C-alpha positions as CSV (number, residue, x, y, z in Angstrom):
1,M,57.1,-42.0,-65.9
2,D,58.2,-38.2,-64.0
3,T,55.3,-37.1,-65.3
4,D,53.1,-39.7,-64.4
5,K,54.5,-39.3,-60.4
6,E,54.2,-35.6,-60.5
7,T,50.4,-35.8,-61.2
8,K,49.3,-38.8,-58.7
9,P,47.6,-36.9,-55.6
10,E,49.4,-37.9,-52.4
11,A,47.9,-40.2,-49.9
12,K,46.3,-38.2,-46.6
13,T,47.1,-39.9,-43.5
14,P,43.8,-40.0,-41.0
15,E,45.4,-37.3,-38.9
16,A,45.2,-35.0,-41.6
17,E,41.9,-36.2,-42.4
18,A,40.7,-35.4,-38.6
19,V,42.0,-31.7,-39.2
20,E,40.4,-31.4,-42.2
21,N,37.0,-32.4,-40.6
22,A,37.1,-30.1,-37.5
23,A,37.6,-27.0,-39.6
24,P,35.3,-24.2,-39.1
25,A,31.7,-23.4,-41.0
26,Q,31.9,-21.8,-44.5
27,P,30.8,-17.5,-43.4
28,E,28.3,-18.6,-45.4
29,D,26.9,-21.1,-43.8
30,T,27.1,-19.0,-40.8
31,H,25.0,-16.2,-41.7
32,A,22.1,-18.4,-42.8
33,A,22.1,-19.9,-39.4
34,D,21.8,-16.5,-37.8
35,Q,18.7,-15.2,-39.9
36,N,16.8,-19.0,-39.1
37,A,17.6,-17.9,-35.3
38,A,16.3,-14.6,-35.4
39,K,12.6,-15.2,-37.6
40,P,11.3,-17.2,-34.2
41,A,12.0,-13.7,-32.0
42,E,10.4,-11.7,-35.1
43,G,7.1,-14.0,-35.2
44,T,7.1,-13.8,-31.1
45,Q,6.9,-10.2,-31.6
46,A,4.4,-9.9,-34.0
47,E,1.8,-11.7,-32.0
48,A,2.7,-10.2,-28.6
49,E,1.7,-7.2,-30.6
50,G,-1.3,-8.5,-31.7
51,A,-2.2,-9.3,-28.1
52,K,-1.6,-6.3,-26.7
53,S,-4.0,-4.5,-29.4
54,A,-6.7,-7.0,-28.8
55,E,-6.3,-5.6,-24.8
56,D,-6.2,-2.2,-25.4
57,K,-9.0,-2.2,-28.1
58,P,-12.0,-2.4,-25.5
59,A,-10.7,0.1,-23.6
60,E,-10.7,2.6,-26.4
61,D,-14.2,1.4,-27.9
62,K,-15.6,2.5,-24.0
63,Q,-14.0,5.7,-24.1
64,T,-15.2,6.3,-27.8
65,E,-19.1,5.4,-26.3
66,D,-18.5,7.8,-23.4
67,N,-17.2,10.6,-25.7
68,T,-20.3,9.7,-28.3
69,A,-22.6,9.9,-24.7
70,T,-21.1,13.1,-23.8
71,E,-21.7,14.5,-27.3
72,D,-25.7,13.4,-27.2
73,R,-26.3,14.5,-23.9
74,P,-28.1,18.6,-23.9
75,A,-26.0,21.3,-23.3
76,E,-28.9,22.5,-20.7
77,E,-28.2,19.2,-18.8
78,E,-24.0,19.9,-18.6
79,D,-24.4,23.5,-17.2
80,K,-27.6,22.9,-15.2
81,P,-26.6,23.0,-11.1
82,A,-27.1,20.6,-8.6
83,E,-30.4,21.4,-7.0
84,A,-30.0,21.7,-3.3
85,P,-32.1,19.5,-0.8
86,A,-35.3,21.3,0.5
87,Q,-34.6,22.4,4.1
88,P,-36.8,21.3,6.7
89,D,-39.6,23.8,8.1
90,W,-38.2,23.6,12.0
91,K,-40.9,26.1,12.8
92,D,-43.6,23.7,11.8
93,R,-41.5,20.6,13.4
94,Y,-41.5,22.8,16.6
95,A,-44.9,23.4,16.4
96,R,-45.7,19.7,16.0
97,A,-43.4,18.5,18.7
98,M,-45.1,21.1,21.5
99,A,-48.6,19.6,20.6
100,D,-47.6,16.0,21.3
101,F,-46.0,16.8,24.4
102,D,-49.6,19.0,25.3
103,N,-51.5,16.0,24.6
104,F,-48.9,13.9,26.2
105,R,-49.5,15.7,29.7
106,K,-53.1,16.0,29.2
107,R,-53.0,12.2,28.7
108,T,-50.7,11.0,31.6
109,A,-52.6,13.8,34.0
110,R,-56.3,12.4,33.1
111,D,-54.9,8.7,33.4
112,R,-53.7,9.6,37.1
113,E,-56.7,11.1,38.2
114,D,-58.6,8.6,37.2
115,L,-56.6,5.5,38.6
116,V,-57.0,7.7,41.8
117,K,-60.6,8.1,41.0
118,F,-61.1,4.0,40.9
119,A,-58.3,2.9,42.9
120,A,-60.7,1.8,45.6
121,S,-63.5,0.5,43.1
122,D,-62.6,-3.7,44.0
123,V,-63.1,-2.4,47.7
124,I,-66.4,-0.4,47.5
125,K,-67.8,-3.4,45.2
126,A,-66.8,-5.3,48.2
127,M,-68.9,-3.4,50.5
128,L,-72.3,-3.5,48.5
129,P,-73.1,-7.1,49.5
130,T,-73.3,-5.7,53.3
131,V,-74.9,-2.2,52.2
132,D,-77.8,-4.4,50.2
133,N,-78.1,-6.7,53.5
134,L,-78.7,-3.5,56.0
135,S,-81.3,-2.4,53.5
136,L,-83.2,-5.1,53.1
137,A,-83.5,-5.7,57.0
138,L,-84.5,-2.0,57.4
139,E,-87.2,-2.9,54.4
140,K,-88.7,-6.0,56.4
141,A,-88.7,-3.6,59.6
142,K,-90.9,-0.7,58.2
143,D,-93.8,-1.5,61.1
144,R,-91.1,-1.4,63.7
145,A,-89.3,2.1,63.0
146,D,-89.8,3.4,66.8
147,D,-87.5,0.1,67.7
148,P,-84.2,1.1,69.2
149,F,-82.6,-1.9,67.6
150,V,-84.0,-1.1,64.1
151,A,-82.8,2.7,64.6
152,G,-79.4,1.5,65.3
153,V,-79.7,-0.4,61.9
154,K,-80.6,2.5,60.2
155,L,-77.9,4.7,61.6
156,V,-75.0,2.2,60.2
157,Y,-77.0,1.9,56.9
158,D,-77.2,5.7,56.3
159,G,-73.5,5.9,57.7
160,L,-72.3,3.5,55.5
161,V,-73.7,5.1,52.4
162,K,-72.6,8.2,53.1
163,A,-68.8,6.8,53.4
164,L,-69.1,5.5,50.2
165,A,-70.8,8.6,49.0
166,D,-67.6,10.6,50.3
167,Q,-65.4,7.7,47.9
168,G,-67.8,9.2,45.1
169,A,-70.0,6.1,44.8
170,T,-73.5,6.7,44.6
171,P,-76.8,4.8,44.3
172,L,-78.5,4.1,41.3
173,D,-82.7,5.0,41.0
174,S,-83.9,2.3,38.7
175,V,-87.9,1.9,39.7
176,G,-90.2,4.2,36.8
177,E,-87.1,4.1,34.7
178,P,-87.1,3.0,31.0
179,F,-84.9,0.0,30.3
180,D,-81.2,0.3,29.6
181,A,-78.9,-2.2,29.2
182,N,-76.2,-0.4,29.9
183,F,-77.1,-0.2,33.8
184,H,-79.8,-2.6,33.8
185,D,-79.3,-6.3,34.5
186,A,-83.2,-7.9,33.3
187,L,-84.4,-10.7,35.2
188,A,-87.7,-11.1,33.8
189,Q,-90.8,-8.7,32.1
190,L,-93.7,-9.6,33.6
191,P,-97.3,-7.9,32.1
192,S,-98.4,-5.1,34.5
193,P,-101.8,-3.0,34.0
194,D,-100.0,0.2,35.7
195,V,-96.3,0.3,33.9
196,E,-95.7,0.9,30.4
197,E,-94.1,-1.9,28.6
198,G,-90.1,-1.2,28.8
199,V,-89.9,0.4,32.2
200,V,-88.6,-0.9,35.2
201,M,-91.3,-1.9,37.7
202,N,-89.2,-3.9,40.2
203,E,-86.0,-3.5,41.6
204,V,-84.1,-6.7,43.0
205,K,-80.8,-5.7,43.7
206,R,-79.8,-2.0,43.6
207,G,-77.5,-0.7,41.0
208,W,-74.1,1.8,42.1
209,L,-72.1,4.4,40.1
210,L,-68.4,5.1,40.6
211,H,-67.8,9.0,39.4
212,G,-70.7,8.5,37.0
213,K,-69.1,5.4,35.4
214,L,-71.1,2.2,36.5
215,L,-69.8,-0.1,38.9
216,R,-72.2,-2.0,39.3
217,P,-75.5,-3.0,37.0
218,A,-79.1,-3.0,38.9
219,Q,-81.0,-6.2,38.6
220,V,-84.5,-5.2,37.8
221,V,-87.8,-6.6,36.3
222,V,-89.4,-4.6,33.2
223,S,-93.1,-4.6,32.2
224,A,-94.1,-6.1,29.2
225,G,-97.1,-4.1,29.3
226,K,-101.1,-5.2,29.3
227,G,-101.2,-8.6,29.1
228,A,-103.3,-10.2,26.2
């Protein structure tokens, strides 16, 4: 009876069971948990090192290519100094500039002179019909040259022609001259037994020049030579 009483385990109260369940974990379990927590950190560090190597790899390859290109480049190119730009020939440029300026000065002077010479061309051209009328009147009054009125008309005509000559305008003589399209305006071509073909045989309106240049062409009749 006494032996059975001693070996029988004592019943645990609810408070004792609660205290036993709240006891801290064994040291071995804590160490294992720490190891498991450290493994993700080690994996993350390995991944970071791999990414860094991937980023640095192109730069290393590029540097290797640059070193290879430098090694393959001939030594003469490396030691060859940069060529200095060619200096312009200032003397030649100065001579050209002076020549251009001299040509410009001459051309400007010539244009100014021509402007002065031909400034009155329109006025002179407007006076030519009056000269033509006076010339025609004197041609019709040849048999009355002693008439004072005809003499007065001739004085007016001569004075007007002289005034035009002072301005550089001169009449163009066409009768008996070969036909020239630059100075003559052919109104007709008629046969003539006395005048050669292509020669002006009659002048309807006289031509005029101004300082050697055509001011008004002459209206003429050209000979066609001997008729058939």
